[in-house]
N, C-alpha and C positions, 0 to 999 in steps of 0.2 A: 328208726326212732322218730318220735314227734317232739317238736319243741314249741313252746309258747313264744310268739313273737315278742321281742324286747321293745319294739317301737310300733306305735299305732300310727294312723294317718296324720294326726295332728303333730306328733313328735317328728315325723318324717318331713312334714311341711316346714316346721320350724328349723330343722337341720338344713334344708335347702336354702331357706332365707338367711340363715346364719352363714352358711358357706359362701353365699354371694355377697355378703356384707364386707366391710373393711375388717382386716384382721386386728387383733388386740395390739395395743401399744407395745413396741419393742419387737414386733414380728413383721416380717415382710409379707407373709401369706398364712392362711389357715393350714394347719397340719391335721391329720386324722386324729391325733392324740388331743390336740387343742379343742377340736370340735366335740369329741367325746366328753372331755372334761367340762366343757361349757354347757352341754346338754344336761349333765348331772347337776351342775351348779344352779342352772335355771329351773330345776325340777320339771323338765319337760318329759322325763321318763320316770317310771315307777320303780326303778332299780337304783341301788347305791352306786353302781358303776356300769359302764357299757364299754365294750372293747372297740378299739380303733378298727378292727376288722368288720364289725357290724356297721360302723359308719361308712367304711369303704364300699361294702356291698350295697348299701342303700343309695349312695351317691352314684355308683356305677350304673344303676338302673336309669338314671336321669341324664339325658343328653345335654341339658343346659348346664350341668356341673362338670362336664368332661374336661374342661380346661383348668379346673382347680387343682 
């Protein structure tokens, strides 16, 4: 099966920038769920929701986010 990608290059770049930033108040670090929710809130993606698994797969591709 073929799937349309949920994130384009701009959304992925924003995800990486967000993951490397300070976590929201009340949290010690970003979680995959927090990142997914924040992307939807900021209208960085064209979908009403995005799964934490999509976020995990995108971050896994990037060595600079491996320690997150």
